DRENPA-3360 file (N, C-alpha, C; in nm, 2 decimals, always signed):
BEGIN
1 = MQFSEIWF = -0.89/+4.19/+10.35/-0.86/+4.31/+10.28/-0.73/+4.29/+10.20 ~ -0.73/+4.34/+10.08/-0.61/+4.33/+10.00/-0.54/+4.47/+10.00 ~ -0.41/+4.47/+10.03/-0.34/+4.59/+10.03/-0.26/+4.61/+9.91 ~ -0.25/+4.73/+9.86/-0.17/+4.75/+9.73/-0.02/+4.76/+9.76 ~ +0.01/+4.80/+9.89/+0.15/+4.80/+9.93/+0.16/+4.75/+10.07 ~ +0.26/+4.67/+10.10/+0.29/+4.62/+10.24/+0.43/+4.66/+10.27 ~ +0.45/+4.75/+10.37/+0.58/+4.80/+10.40/+0.63/+4.74/+10.53 ~ +0.75/+4.68/+10.53/+0.82/+4.63/+10.65/+0.92/+4.74/+10.69;
9 = VDFEYFAP = +0.91/+4.80/+10.81/+0.98/+4.92/+10.85/+1.06/+4.90/+10.98 ~ +1.18/+4.95/+10.98/+1.26/+4.95/+11.10/+1.34/+5.08/+11.12 ~ +1.33/+5.14/+11.23/+1.41/+5.26/+11.27/+1.51/+5.22/+11.37 ~ +1.62/+5.29/+11.37/+1.72/+5.30/+11.48/+1.70/+5.44/+11.53 ~ +1.70/+5.45/+11.67/+1.67/+5.58/+11.73/+1.74/+5.59/+11.86 ~ +1.74/+5.71/+11.91/+1.79/+5.74/+12.05/+1.67/+5.79/+12.12 ~ +1.64/+5.74/+12.24/+1.52/+5.79/+12.32/+1.56/+5.83/+12.46 ~ +1.59/+5.96/+12.48/+1.62/+6.01/+12.61/+1.50/+5.99/+12.70;
17 = AGELPKPL = +1.52/+5.96/+12.83/+1.42/+5.94/+12.92/+1.31/+6.05/+12.92 ~ +1.19/+6.01/+12.91/+1.08/+6.11/+12.91/+1.06/+6.19/+12.79 ~ +1.14/+6.17/+12.68/+1.13/+6.25/+12.56/+1.08/+6.16/+12.44 ~ +1.04/+6.23/+12.34/+1.01/+6.16/+12.21/+1.14/+6.10/+12.15 ~ +1.13/+6.00/+12.08/+1.26/+5.94/+12.02/+1.32/+6.03/+11.92 ~ +1.45/+6.02/+11.90/+1.52/+6.09/+11.80/+1.57/+5.99/+11.69 ~ +1.50/+5.98/+11.58/+1.53/+5.88/+11.48/+1.67/+5.91/+11.42 ~ +1.75/+5.80/+11.41/+1.88/+5.81/+11.35/+1.89/+5.76/+11.21;
25 = CLVARELY = +1.81/+5.65/+11.18/+1.80/+5.60/+11.04/+1.68/+5.51/+11.03 ~ +1.65/+5.48/+10.90/+1.53/+5.40/+10.87/+1.56/+5.31/+10.75 ~ +1.51/+5.19/+10.76/+1.52/+5.10/+10.65/+1.37/+5.04/+10.63 ~ +1.33/+5.04/+10.50/+1.19/+4.99/+10.48/+1.19/+4.92/+10.34 ~ +1.12/+4.81/+10.34/+1.11/+4.72/+10.22/+0.96/+4.70/+10.19 ~ +0.92/+4.73/+10.06/+0.79/+4.70/+10.02/+0.78/+4.56/+9.96 ~ +0.68/+4.48/+10.01/+0.67/+4.34/+9.98/+0.66/+4.31/+9.83 ~ +0.56/+4.37/+9.76/+0.53/+4.34/+9.62/+0.64/+4.39/+9.52;
33 = SRRLVRLL = +0.68/+4.51/+9.54/+0.77/+4.57/+9.44/+0.92/+4.55/+9.48 ~ +0.94/+4.51/+9.60/+1.07/+4.49/+9.66/+1.15/+4.62/+9.67 ~ +1.08/+4.73/+9.66/+1.14/+4.86/+9.67/+1.21/+4.88/+9.81 ~ +1.33/+4.93/+9.81/+1.40/+4.94/+9.94/+1.43/+5.09/+9.96 ~ +1.40/+5.14/+10.08/+1.42/+5.27/+10.12/+1.52/+5.27/+10.24 ~ +1.63/+5.34/+10.22/+1.73/+5.35/+10.33/+1.76/+5.50/+10.35 ~ +1.73/+5.55/+10.47/+1.75/+5.69/+10.50/+1.83/+5.71/+10.63 ~ +1.93/+5.80/+10.62/+2.00/+5.84/+10.74/+1.93/+5.97/+10.79;
41 = RRDFSRKP = +1.97/+6.01/+10.91/+1.91/+6.12/+10.98/+1.91/+6.25/+10.89 ~ +2.02/+6.27/+10.82/+2.04/+6.39/+10.74/+1.94/+6.38/+10.61 ~ +1.89/+6.27/+10.58/+1.80/+6.25/+10.46/+1.66/+6.26/+10.49 ~ +1.62/+6.26/+10.62/+1.48/+6.26/+10.66/+1.41/+6.39/+10.61 ~ +1.28/+6.38/+10.58/+1.20/+6.50/+10.54/+1.06/+6.48/+10.60 ~ +0.98/+6.58/+10.59/+0.84/+6.57/+10.64/+0.75/+6.49/+10.54 ~ +0.81/+6.45/+10.43/+0.73/+6.36/+10.34/+0.75/+6.22/+10.38 ~ +0.64/+6.14/+10.39/+0.65/+6.01/+10.44/+0.74/+5.92/+10.35;
49 = PCSTSSDS = +0.83/+5.84/+10.41/+0.92/+5.76/+10.33/+0.84/+5.64/+10.26 ~ +0.72/+5.61/+10.32/+0.64/+5.49/+10.26/+0.50/+5.54/+10.24 ~ +0.43/+5.47/+10.16/+0.29/+5.51/+10.14/+0.21/+5.51/+10.27 ~ +0.12/+5.61/+10.28/+0.03/+5.62/+10.40/-0.12/+5.61/+10.35 ~ -0.14/+5.56/+10.23/-0.27/+5.55/+10.18/-0.35/+5.45/+10.25 ~ -0.48/+5.45/+10.24/-0.57/+5.36/+10.32/-0.55/+5.21/+10.27 ~ -0.49/+5.19/+10.15/-0.48/+5.05/+10.11/-0.33/+5.01/+10.12 ~ -0.25/+5.07/+10.20/-0.11/+5.04/+10.23/-0.11/+4.99/+10.38;
57 = LFVSYAAN = -0.02/+4.89/+10.40/+0.00/+4.84/+10.54/+0.14/+4.86/+10.58 ~ +0.16/+4.90/+10.71/+0.29/+4.93/+10.77/+0.31/+4.81/+10.87 ~ +0.42/+4.73/+10.86/+0.45/+4.62/+10.94/+0.58/+4.64/+11.01 ~ +0.58/+4.62/+11.14/+0.71/+4.63/+11.22/+0.71/+4.53/+11.33 ~ +0.83/+4.51/+11.38/+0.85/+4.42/+11.49/+0.80/+4.48/+11.63 ~ +0.84/+4.61/+11.65/+0.80/+4.68/+11.77/+0.73/+4.81/+11.73 ~ +0.60/+4.79/+11.70/+0.52/+4.90/+11.65/+0.52/+5.03/+11.73 ~ +0.52/+5.01/+11.86/+0.52/+5.13/+11.95/+0.65/+5.22/+11.92;
65 = AELSCYFV = +0.76/+5.16/+11.90/+0.89/+5.23/+11.88/+0.88/+5.29/+11.73 ~ +0.85/+5.21/+11.64/+0.85/+5.25/+11.50/+0.75/+5.36/+11.47 ~ +0.63/+5.35/+11.53/+0.53/+5.45/+11.51/+0.56/+5.58/+11.58 ~ +0.63/+5.57/+11.69/+0.68/+5.69/+11.76/+0.77/+5.77/+11.67 ~ +0.87/+5.70/+11.61/+0.96/+5.76/+11.52/+0.89/+5.82/+11.40 ~ +0.80/+5.74/+11.34/+0.73/+5.79/+11.22/+0.65/+5.92/+11.25 ~ +0.59/+5.92/+11.37/+0.51/+6.04/+11.41/+0.60/+6.16/+11.43 ~ +0.72/+6.14/+11.49/+0.82/+6.25/+11.51/+0.86/+6.31/+11.37;
73 = LVGLSPRM = +0.88/+6.22/+11.27/+0.93/+6.27/+11.14/+0.82/+6.33/+11.06 ~ +0.70/+6.26/+11.05/+0.60/+6.29/+10.95/+0.48/+6.36/+11.02 ~ +0.45/+6.33/+11.14/+0.34/+6.39/+11.21/+0.21/+6.31/+11.19 ~ +0.22/+6.19/+11.14/+0.10/+6.10/+11.13/+0.14/+5.96/+11.14 ~ +0.04/+5.87/+11.16/+0.07/+5.73/+11.18/+0.00/+5.65/+11.06 ~ +0.07/+5.56/+11.00/+0.01/+5.48/+10.89/-0.07/+5.36/+10.95 ~ -0.15/+5.30/+10.87/-0.22/+5.17/+10.91/-0.11/+5.07/+10.94 ~ -0.12/+4.99/+11.05/-0.01/+4.91/+11.08/-0.04/+4.78/+11.14;
81 = SSIFMRST = +0.05/+4.69/+11.14/+0.05/+4.56/+11.21/+0.18/+4.54/+11.28 ~ +0.17/+4.48/+11.40/+0.29/+4.46/+11.48/+0.30/+4.32/+11.52 ~ +0.43/+4.27/+11.52/+0.46/+4.13/+11.56/+0.54/+4.14/+11.69 ~ +0.48/+4.08/+11.79/+0.55/+4.08/+11.92/+0.58/+3.93/+11.95 ~ +0.70/+3.90/+11.98/+0.74/+3.76/+12.00/+0.81/+3.76/+12.14 ~ +0.79/+3.65/+12.21/+0.86/+3.63/+12.34/+0.93/+3.50/+12.33 ~ +1.06/+3.49/+12.37/+1.13/+3.37/+12.38/+1.12/+3.32/+12.52 ~ +1.12/+3.19/+12.54/+1.11/+3.13/+12.68/+1.24/+3.06/+12.71;
% end
């Protein structure tokens, strides 16, 4: 499948035990256009910071954390891919 946009996304957040995360900031880079999005907590809105269309892909290192933050902010989850690596 060819994607029109591929977004690499990272959140910094605070996660109190047993609660949803509280996002502090977001940095996202779109692969093809090289568009860069940097948002601090005060800049967050209910509008998705990245495309959520069916031909866009959301890539993150720890998808469970990033998608939790995304859901808290926007209320939906984009199509995604996650990279989990383990060092030995």
